[in-house]
Structures are given as C-alpha cells and as structure tokens.
C-alpha positions in Angstrom: 98.3 102.8 164.5 98.2 106.5 163.2 95.7 107.4 160.7 98.4 108.3 158.3 100.4 104.9 158.7 96.9 103.0 158.1 96.4 104.6 154.9 99.9 104.0 153.6 99.5 100.5 154.6 96.3 100.1 152.7 97.7 101.5 149.7 100.6 99.2 149.8 98.4 96.2 150.1 96.4 97.6 147.0 99.7 97.6 145.1 100.5 101.3 144.9 104.0 101.8 144.9 104.3 105.3 143.7 102.5 108.4 145.2 102.6 111.6 143.3 102.2 114.9 145.2 102.8 118.3 146.5 103.3 119.2 150.1 102.1 120.0 152.5 100.1 116.5 152.8 101.3 114.2 155.6 100.5 111.2 153.6 103.7 111.7 151.8 106.0 111.0 155.0 103.7 108.0 155.6 104.0 106.5 152.3 107.6 106.9 152.3 107.7 104.9 155.5 105.9 102.2 153.9 108.3 102.0 150.9 106.0 104.0 148.8 108.0 106.4 146.6 106.9 109.9 146.8 107.3 111.8 143.5 107.1 115.7 144.0 105.7 117.9 141.2 105.9 121.6 140.7 102.4 121.9 140.0 99.6 119.6 141.2 97.7 119.3 138.0 100.9 117.7 136.6 100.9 115.2 139.5 97.5 113.9 138.5 98.6 113.6 134.8 101.4 111.4 136.1 99.0 109.1 138.3 96.7 109.1 135.2 99.5 107.6 133.0 100.3 105.0 135.7 96.5 103.7 135.5 96.4 104.0 131.8 99.5 102.0 131.0 98.8 99.3 133.4 95.0 98.9 132.3 94.2 100.1 135.8 95.8 97.1 137.1 97.9 99.7 139.3 96.2 102.6 140.5 97.8 106.0 140.1 97.6 108.1 143.1 98.1 111.7 144.1 97.8 113.9 147.4 98.0 117.5 147.8 97.7 120.3 150.2 94.4 121.4 151.4 93.0 124.8 150.0 95.0 125.9 147.2 96.6 122.8 146.6 93.4 121.1 146.0 92.1 123.9 144.1 95.1 123.9 141.8 94.5 120.1 141.3 90.8 120.4 140.0 91.7 120.5 136.4 93.6 117.2 136.5 90.8 115.6 138.3 88.4 116.7 135.7 90.8 115.4 132.9 90.4 111.9 134.4 86.8 112.4 134.6 86.4 113.2 131.1 88.9 110.3 129.9 87.3 107.9 132.6 90.8 107.0 134.3 90.8 105.5 137.8 92.9 107.7 140.0 93.0 107.9 143.9 93.0 111.5 144.7 93.8 112.4 148.2 93.7 116.1 149.3 94.4 117.1 152.7 91.2 118.9 154.0 90.7 121.6 156.5 90.0 120.7 160.0 86.4 119.2 160.7 85.3 122.0 162.5 86.2 124.4 159.7 85.8 122.2 156.6 82.1 123.5 155.8 82.6 127.1 156.6 83.0 129.5 153.5 85.3 130.4 152.2 87.5 127.4 152.8 87.5 124.8 150.1 86.1 121.5 150.7 87.4 118.8 148.2 85.1 116.2 148.8 82.0 118.5 148.0 83.7 120.7 145.0 85.1 117.6 143.1 82.0 115.5 143.6 80.3 116.7 140.3 83.5 115.3 138.3 84.5 112.3 140.3 83.3 108.6 140.7 83.0 109.1 144.2 83.9 111.5 146.7 84.3 111.1 150.6 85.8 112.6 153.5 87.3 110.7 156.5 85.6 111.7 159.7 86.2 108.8 161.8 89.6 107.1 162.0 87.7 103.7 163.0 86.2 104.0 159.7 89.1 104.2 157.3 89.3 100.6 156.2 85.6 100.9 155.0 86.2 104.2 153.3 89.2 102.9 151.3 87.4 99.6 150.7 84.6 101.8 149.1 87.2 103.9 147.2 89.3 101.0 145.6 85.9 99.1 144.8 85.0 101.8 142.6 88.7 102.3 141.3 88.9 98.6 140.3 85.4 97.9 139.0 83.1 99.5 136.2 84.0 102.5 134.2 86.9 104.3 135.3 87.1 107.8 136.8 88.9 110.0 139.6 87.8 108.8 143.3 88.3 111.5 146.0 89.1 110.7 149.4 89.9 113.8 151.8 92.0 113.5 154.8 91.2 116.6 157.4 94.1 118.3 158.7 93.1 117.5 162.3 93.0 113.8 162.1 96.8 112.6 161.7 97.0 111.8 165.3 93.9 109.9 165.6 94.3 106.0 166.2 93.1 103.5 164.0 92.3 100.0 165.6 94.5 97.2 165.3 95.0 95.0 163.6 94.0 96.8 160.5 90.8 95.0 159.0 92.0 95.5 155.2 92.3 93.1 152.4 92.6 94.2 148.8 89.4 94.6 147.2 87.9 92.3 144.6 88.0 93.0 140.9 85.1 91.8 139.1 83.6 91.9 135.6 80.1 91.5 134.1 79.0 90.6 130.9 76.2 91.3 128.4 72.8 89.6 128.1 73.1 86.5 126.3 69.8 87.2 124.1 71.5 90.4 122.9 74.7 88.9 122.2 73.0 86.5 120.0 70.9 89.4 118.2 74.2 91.3 117.8 76.0 88.5 116.5 73.3 87.8 113.7 73.5 91.4 112.5 77.4 91.3 112.4 77.4 88.0 110.7 74.5 89.2 107.9 76.2 92.8 107.7 77.2 94.0 104.3 79.6 96.8 105.1 80.3 96.8 108.9 82.7 98.5 110.7 84.2 98.3 114.3 84.8 101.2 116.4 87.1 100.5 119.4 87.4 102.6 122.4 89.7 102.5 125.5 87.6 99.9 127.2 89.4 97.3 125.3 92.5 98.5 126.8 91.4 98.3 130.2 89.6 95.0 129.5 93.1 93.9 127.8 90.9 92.5 125.1 93.2 93.0 122.3 93.5 89.6 121.3 89.7 89.1 121.0 89.0 92.5 119.0 91.8 91.0 116.6 89.9 87.9 116.1 86.7 89.1 115.7 87.9 91.6 113.0 89.7 88.7 111.1 86.8 86.2 111.5 84.4 88.4 110.0 86.9 90.5 107.7 85.6 93.6 109.3 87.6 97.2 109.2 88.6 98.6 112.5 88.9 102.3 113.5 89.6 103.6 116.8 89.0 106.5 119.2 92.1 108.4 120.4 91.7 106.7 123.7 91.3 103.6 121.9 94.3 103.9 119.7 96.8 101.0 119.7 94.1 98.4 120.9 94.4 97.0 117.2 97.4 97.2 115.5 97.6 99.7 112.8 99.7 98.0 110.4 97.0 95.3 110.0 95.4 94.9 106.4 92.0 95.9 108.3 92.9 98.9 110.1 91.7 102.2 109.1 93.4 103.9 111.5 92.3 106.2 114.4 90.3 109.4 114.4 89.9 112.5 116.7 89.5 116.0 115.0 92.1 114.9 112.5 91.4 111.4 110.7 93.1 109.2 108.1 90.7 109.3 104.6 89.7 105.7 105.2 88.0 106.3 108.4 85.1 108.6 107.4 85.0 106.8 104.0 84.4 103.5 105.4 82.0 104.6 108.4 80.1 106.8 105.8 79.4 103.2 103.7 78.9 101.2 106.5 75.7 99.4 107.3 76.6 98.4 110.7 78.8 100.1 113.2 79.9 98.2 116.2 81.4 100.2 119.1 83.1 98.1 121.7 84.6 99.6 124.9 83.4 103.1 124.0 81.1 105.7 125.1 80.4 107.4 121.5 80.6 110.6 123.4 80.1 113.6 120.5 83.0 115.8 120.8 84.9 117.9 118.5 88.0 115.8 118.9 86.2 112.3 118.1 84.8 110.7 115.3 81.6 111.9 114.1 79.5 108.9 113.7 77.1 109.2 110.5 73.5 109.1 110.8 71.1 106.4 109.9 73.3 103.7 110.6 72.5 100.3 112.6 74.5 100.6 115.5 75.5 98.1 118.4 77.3 99.5 121.4 79.1 97.9 123.9 79.7 99.5 127.0 80.6 99.1 130.7 78.3 102.1 131.7 74.5 101.7 130.7 74.1 105.4 131.1 76.1 105.6 127.7 73.6 103.9 125.7 71.5 106.3 123.5 73.4 109.1 125.0 74.8 110.4 121.7 74.1 108.0 119.1 70.8 105.6 118.6 71.6 102.6 119.7 69.7 99.4 118.3 71.6 97.0 120.7 73.2 97.3 123.8 75.7 95.1 125.2 76.6 96.3 128.7 79.7 94.8 130.0 83.8 94.2 129.9 84.8 94.4 126.5 86.6 91.1 126.9 83.5 89.1 128.0 81.5 90.7 125.5 84.0 89.9 122.7 84.2 86.3 124.2 80.5 85.8 124.0 80.3 87.5 120.5 83.1 85.2 119.3 81.5 81.9 120.6 78.2 82.9 119.1 79.4 83.8 115.8 81.5 80.5 115.9 78.3 78.6 115.4 77.7 79.8 112.0 80.9 81.2 110.9 83.5 78.5 111.6 86.6 80.0 109.5 88.1 83.5 108.7 86.3 84.9 106.0 88.4 86.2 103.0 89.7 89.9 103.9 91.4 90.5 100.6 88.9 92.5 98.9 88.4 94.8 101.8 92.0 95.0 102.7 92.8 95.9 99.0 90.2 98.8 99.4 91.7 100.0 102.5 95.3 99.7 101.3 94.1 101.8 98.3 92.6 104.6 100.4 95.8 104.8 102.8 98.1 104.9 99.4 95.8 107.8 97.9 95.7 109.7 101.2 99.5 109.3 102.1 100.5 110.4 98.7 98.4 113.7 99.2 100.5 114.5 102.5 103.8 113.0 101.6 105.1 116.4 100.5 104.5 117.7 104.2 105.8 114.5 105.8 108.9 114.5 103.8 109.2 118.3 103.4 112.8 119.8 103.2 111.6 123.4 104.1 113.2 125.3 107.0 111.4 126.3 109.3 110.8 122.5 109.6 107.4 121.4 108.8 106.0 119.6 111.8 104.7 116.7 110.0 108.3 116.2 108.8 109.6 116.1 112.5 106.7 113.6 113.5 107.3 111.5 110.2 111.0 111.2 111.0 110.4 110.3 114.8 108.0 107.6 113.9 110.7 106.0 111.3 113.7 106.4 113.9 112.3 104.9 117.3 111.8 101.5 117.9 107.9 101.7 117.7 107.4 98.4 119.5 109.4 99.6 122.6 107.9 103.1 122.7 105.0 104.8 124.5 103.9 108.1 122.9 101.4 110.9 123.7 100.3 114.1 122.3 99.4 117.4 123.8 96.2 119.3 122.6 96.0 121.3 119.8 98.3 121.1 116.8 100.4 118.2 118.2 97.5 116.0 118.5 96.0 116.5 115.3 99.6 116.3 113.5 100.3 113.0 115.1 97.2 111.1 115.5 96.2 110.0 111.9 99.8 109.4 110.9 101.4 107.5 113.8 100.9 103.8 113.1 100.4 102.2 116.7 101.3 98.8 116.8 101.6 97.4 120.6 98.9 97.7 122.8 98.9 100.9 125.2 101.9 102.2 123.0 100.0 105.4 122.4 98.0 107.5 125.0 95.6 109.1 123.1 93.0 111.7 124.4 91.1 114.7 123.6 87.6 115.2 125.4 88.8 118.0 127.5 91.7 118.9 125.6 93.9 120.7 128.4 97.3 122.1 127.5 100.4 120.8 129.1 98.8 117.3 129.5 101.0 115.2 127.7 104.2 115.9 129.8 102.8 114.6 132.9 101.6 111.5 131.0 105.0 110.7 129.4 106.4 110.8 133.1 103.8 108.9 134.5 104.3 106.3 131.6 108.0 106.1 132.3 107.5 105.4 135.9 105.1 102.5 135.2 107.1 101.3 132.3 110.8 102.0 132.9 112.1 99.9 129.9 110.1 102.0 127.4 110.9 104.8 125.5 108.1 107.3 126.6 107.7 110.4 124.5 105.6 113.6 124.7 104.6 115.8 121.8 103.8 119.2 122.1 103.9 122.8 121.1 105.0 126.0 122.4 101.5 127.0 123.8 101.4 123.8 125.8 104.9 124.1 127.5 103.8 127.6 128.8 101.2 125.8 131.0 103.3 122.9 132.3 107.0 123.2 131.3 108.4 124.0 134.8 107.8 120.4 135.3 110.4 119.2 132.8 112.5 120.0 136.1 110.6 117.4 137.7 111.9 114.8 135.2 115.5 115.8 136.0 115.2 115.9 139.8 112.9 112.7 140.1 115.1 110.9 137.4 112.5 110.3 135.0 114.3 110.2 131.5 111.6 110.9 128.9 112.0 112.3 125.2 110.3 115.4 125.2 109.5 116.7 121.4 108.6 120.3 121.2 107.2 121.8 117.9 108.0 125.6 118.2 106.6 127.8 115.6 106.5 131.1 118.1 102.9 131.1 117.6 99.3 130.1 118.5 99.0 128.8 114.9 95.6 127.4 115.3 94.3 130.6 116.6 95.6 132.7 113.8 92.6 132.6 111.8 90.1 133.3 114.7 92.5 136.3 116.0 93.3 138.2 112.9 92.7 141.7 114.2 94.3 141.1 118.0 97.3 139.5 115.9 97.9 142.0 113.5 97.4 144.9 116.0 98.9 143.7 119.4 100.7 140.6 118.2 98.5 138.6 120.8 99.1 135.1 119.2 102.7 135.4 119.5 104.9 133.3 121.9 108.6 133.2 122.5 111.1 131.1 124.3 114.5 129.4 123.8 113.0 126.0 125.6 116.1 123.9 124.8 118.3 126.3 127.0 115.5 125.9 129.8 116.0 122.1 129.6 119.6 122.5 129.9 119.3 125.1 132.8 117.1 122.5 134.7 119.8 119.9 134.3 118.6 117.9 131.4 119.8 117.6 127.8 118.4 120.3 125.4 119.0 120.8 121.9 117.4 123.2 119.3 117.1 122.0 115.5 116.5 123.8 112.6 117.4 122.0 109.7 115.6 118.9 108.1 119.0 116.9 107.8 119.6 117.4 111.6 116.2 115.9 112.7 117.1 112.2 112.8 120.6 112.9 114.3 119.0 114.9 116.9 116.2 112.0 117.9 119.1 109.5 117.9 121.2 111.6 120.1 118.2 112.2 122.4 117.2 108.4 122.4 120.9 107.7 123.8 120.6 110.2 126.4 117.3 108.7 127.6 119.0 105.3 127.9 121.8 107.1 129.9 119.0 108.4 132.6 118.9 111.8 131.3 115.4 113.5 130.4 115.8 115.2 126.9 113.9 118.2 125.5 114.4 118.5 121.6 113.0 121.7 120.4 112.1 121.6 116.7 111.8 125.1 115.0 108.8 124.9 112.9 106.4 126.5 110.4 103.0 128.0 111.3 101.3 124.8 109.7 97.4 124.6 110.2 96.3 122.2 107.8 95.0 118.9 109.2 93.7 115.8 107.6 90.1 116.2 108.0 87.2 114.2 106.5 87.1 114.7 102.7 91.1 115.7 102.5 
C-alpha cells in the first residue's frame, strides 16, 4: 500500500469525510480515491478556517483536516494554524514537505519545525512503516484534552514508499478525565453558600457537550450565567438567568453582575486576558474548571482548580450540591434584576437598532437580520473588528453551537471560512458570516469557493467604505492621504463569481433583501448581501 493511500485510509477510518486543501499536495488525489471529498480554496488560510469550523460545529467529534503544498503553501497557511492554536480548535494540518535530504537546509521551509510553537504537536513522516504510529499519536492529541492544531508533515519524496499491509490502524480512543473529588466538594460548598455567584462559561462546554448540565447548575442554585465569545450559545440567551456574552463589547448586565459577584465559577474556559474578552474584576473568589492545568493561575488568581472535562466536572458538582440543595432555588429576584438591566440597556441602544437613517446603521441591519432568520436553524459567525463588536452583545443565541464566536487573535477575513465549513458540516442549517469591507479585502476571493464548491452560505457585508475603527487613531493620514478609505462594489463581485449579490441602501429594503437571500441559499446559491452603512464606531462597553 502506497503511503498516500494509507494516510487517506487512516483518515477515512477516523471519520473524516472532507479534506480542505490547495494543490499541489498528492494527498488530495488519494483522499478522493478513498471517497473523501476534496474542497479546494483560493488561499490556504481560508481552507484551515473551513476545517476549523467543521471541528467546532461537531464539538470535535468530526475532525477538520487541511492539506497544502510544501514551501509557499505551508507558509501561507501559518495564520490559519495560529488562529486554531489561539482558539484551541482541533484541526489536522497535513503540509507536504521538502524531500528529506533538503528539509533541514535553509532557506527551505520546514513546516513541522516552523509550526511547532503554535501547534499541539508537530511531526514529520520519515519512515513509511511508522505512518500508523504517527497518526495514532496525532489523532490521540486531536481527540483528547484541550484542542489545538496537530501537524503531520509529508515529505515530497515519500509518496511512492510502501506501507506494510495489512494496515494496522483502528480509530484511537476518546477519553475524558474529571476533577479531584476533594476539590469538587470544596467548590460545591462555596457555590451553595455564595451570596452573588456568577457562572462564566467557555467553549469547553461546547466540546464536552455539557449544555444540559450547565443549565441544571444555573437553575438549581439560581446563578446568572455569562459566556466568553467562544462559549456563546452554550447557555440559551433567552433564559431568565442569562447575562449574555462578552468580548470587547458586552451587554450592561455582564460587567454589573461580575462586579458585584462574590464568587465567579469559570467552566470550560481559560480566563485568558485579552482585549476581546471579559475583564475579570479583582478580589473575587474564583473557581476555575479547565481541561488544561497550565491555565490555572495563568491570568486570574484561582482559589479552587477543577481540572477535567466540563461535563464530568458539572456532573460531579451537581451530585455534590444535590446532597444539600434538593430542589431549584427561587430565581425570581435575580431574574428580575437581570431583566431590568437588559431593558434599560436595550432602551439606550434601541435608537441605533431601529434607526431609519441612510446610510444604514449597521446595528439596524443586524437587528433586522436577527429578527428575520429562524434562530433555531441558524449558525452565525462574525468577523474581526466592528462586526464582532456590533453583533455579539445583541444577538441572542438559543441553540448550542449556533454562534461561532472568537476573538483572541482577531484575524480579518476569518468568518467566511467558518461559515463555509459550518455549512459543509451542517448542510441543513442557514450558515451566515457577518463581515466588513476591510475583512472582505483579505479573503473575499474565496466567495468564489462557495460558488464553485456549491456551499450556499449567506454572507452579510457591512460596507462603510472606511476603516472606521481606525479613524480615531489615524486622523492625520486620513486627512492628508485618505489612508483609511476603502472602495468596492462587492455585490457585483459576488454576481461575477456566479453567486447572488445585492446591494441595499434603504432601511425598508433590509428585511426583503434578507428574505430573498435566504431563499437563494435554499435553492443552492451562495449569497452576498452588501449593506451600505454609516461609519458607526460606538460599541457597548462596560458602563454604557
């Protein structure tokens, strides 16, 4: 059995049905022979973003995979690998490498060495007979513990090498581990006696599929819940105990309740300090549940560490709490407090959310979008910058994994690949990306990928012809040289690629355009709706 055939067979046995990629990488042909669908992109970074989404929307039960050419192809992919690392997403990355005799000679790019600092593991294949062992290690890392990209580099001179038959490979185990029972007991006692506790849920809840347990804990002890952007949709945001999710922009209730909390319970999170996450107030008692012990005391001072799978930790906590709290506590008072905060906050923002101005206010576009789509059957993601900050506080996610939130490394153009990957993994869902005119400049050519590969996403573009966020920090260069100006007719671009493109300028046309776009996706056509918006820069920060 040739090496490429063996690798494709291993991937097939591990349940991989789609290989995103860009040639030349001979694995593409071997995968196609093994009935693994190759999806070719226009640039490598977007292909990794697509694989990223496949892993996300399946809670890592299906591993996204990407392959690319050695040298420049691998170099172009590095941003996507770094994004997976920053967001802890398990993705199998399969770069071709230079021939073994050249792989360590400068200036040749050695992927397994160059990507090692921002991958969970990185290994080249140097002996065909070791391929099963190498992929056994790779998939074990992908399916266990905290997520992250795993690199397996395939040297260009190995494709014709023989792998011993029969191929000795069975899918690797997926195992979980739980927290120390002593610490569980201590944490339960603190939560039961806390006066103003708050739960902070991260994306570890998604990977553990621990949504029911999170809801049960919140309801049993009447604890308000907020989430990171990555954890958004792990708790229904229509629930009376939901504070909403937070990044750079937050609903008013989030900083208010965190500021007044005596205990903060972080579940499935890293508490990573970032400009695009919730800032944890000082002086709180923090219980931190995480898969990765290296996250304990990394950014916040932790009183109790519960190292383990979020589902197992929550199960153990619920059992321990159930010994003394045998029925749900009355949540009416705290729910009324949350509702009052939401009402006051929304009242402040409603003029923007319902604005009749033209150019359109982006908040109006996103408010109308939320109130037009079938939320329960939608997966939405944002892009970096304004789209992230304008949608994340206001979009109320209900179903788990219906919102792909992110932000630690904030790569422009990330959302398009996420939407396409989500649609590949969940073809019955309406999959939406929201981006701006800066982001489309990075990855917009891959809208053609959506058309060519028959991936009918709904792409919402907020076009204000400007780098609006940068206006305040680039006043001189803007005035003298128009350095923040951007131009383009992107609806026309979408039509030129063979998709459906429509430009919208009037507020009364927003909803009809969205409905037309949804119908086109149902007919199998990718859609780009371009909304001409104002240079809106106000976001919902703490205190606003």
